[in-house]
N, C-alpha and C positions, 0 to 999 in steps of 0.2 A: 504494500499500499504506499509507503514511503516513497519508494521509487516512482511510482505513478504521480506523486506530488512534486517531488524534486525536480523531475525531467520538465514539466512546464513551467516550475518556477525558475530553472536555470536558464530557460530559453526566454522568458520575460525579461530577467536580468540582463540576458545578452543584448536583447534588443533595446533596452533602457539605455544602456552604455553605449550602444551603436549610434543612437539619435543624435546625441550632442556632438558625436564625431562628424557627423554630416554637415554641420554648420561651422566647420573649422575656417579660420581666416586664411588669408594667403600666407601668412606668416607661419601658422601652424602647419600647413601643407609643405611649406619649404624646409621646415624642421623635421618633419617626418620624412621627407625624401632623403635629407642628409643622414638621417639616422639608417635608413634602409639601405643607402649608398655604402655607408661605412660597414653594416653588417654584411653586406654583399661581397665588400671589399676583403673582409675577413676570411669569407667563406672562399672567395676567388683564390685567396693565398692557399688555403688548405687544400683545395683542388689541385691547384699547380704542384704542392709537394707531393700528394698522392700520385699524381700524373708522373713526376719524375721518378718517384719510387717504383712504380710500374713499369716502366720504360727500363729502369737498371735492371730490374729482375727479368727483363725480356717478355713482359706480358703487355704485348703491344696493343692488343684489342682493348685491353682495361684502359690502358695510356690513352688511347684514342678517344675512348668514351668519356674519360676525366677532362681531357682538354676540350673536347667539344663543350662539357658542361661549363668549363671555365670560359670558353668563348661567349657562351650564353650570358654568363653573367656580367662578363666584360661589356657586351653590348647594352646590358641593362645600366650599367653604372655610368657608361659614357666616358668623361673627360676626368683628368686628375689621376689616372693609373698608369702612366706611361710604361713604367718598368714591367707591371704586371701584364700588360697588354703586349709588350715585345716578347715576354717570356710564353705567353699564351699562343701567340702566332708562330713564333719560332718552334715550339714544341709540337704544336698541332700538325706543322707543315712536315718537321722531321718524322714524326710517327707515321703520318700517312704515306710518305715518301718510301719510308723501310717496308711497311706493309705492301706496298705497291711493288717495290723491287721484289720482295718474297713471292708475290702473286706472279709476277712476271717469271722469275726463276721456275716456278711450279707450272709455267705454260700457260697460266690464267691471265690473258692479255686483257680481257673484259674487266675483270676484277682490279687489274692494275691501273686501268684506265680510270675506273670509278674513284680509285683512292687519289691518283694524282689529280684529277678534276676537283674533287674536295679541297685539297692542298692548294690548288690556284685559285679557288673561289674565295679562300682566306688570304692569300697572299699573290695576287694576279702576276706580278714581277719577280717573283723568286726564280734566280737563274737555274737551280737545281731541278726545279720541278718542270720549268719550261723546257729543259733540256731532255728531261725523262720523258715528258709528254710526247715531244718531237719523236725521240726513238722508239716509242712504244706505238706510236700511230703508224709509223713507217713499217715496223714490224707487223701489226695488225694488217696493213695493206699488202705486205708480202705474203701473208699468210691467209688472205681473202681466198675463199673457196676450200681452203684446207683446214679451216676451224669453224666451229658453229658462228653463226652471226647472233645478234642480240635476241631477235624473235625466236630463233631456233634453239637457243641455249635456255631460254625461260621455260621451254616446254618440257625439258628434262629433268 
């Protein structure tokens, strides 16, 4: 019986505290944004450390996922995190390129292309990624007719 009473009371309390929050001034909203950016910056730094550790262990899949999370946080925060942004971009590109190299080594040129394409979306002028993309594209063109194309590959 008490749970049935506490749940609606808790919900009403939540609504009561949310109503004044809707009438925040611009200054309150700016303070809230600054607090969120600070919390996200801390989280971004944690993700970067975890990603570096995963990459050092050779767990590139986890590292790539963590760098993607860091990139999302970086985009949410915006400015004021130049060092963290540089680490995020370089880590994400390096990880995606290494995964692409492994895929290419295993003969999976389509997976290699997907990885390098993602790296280039993050850093479109990265010389190593541009070179890898060009070489992989040339290899795929030379292999045309001897390897599955994208629609055929998805059916398997």
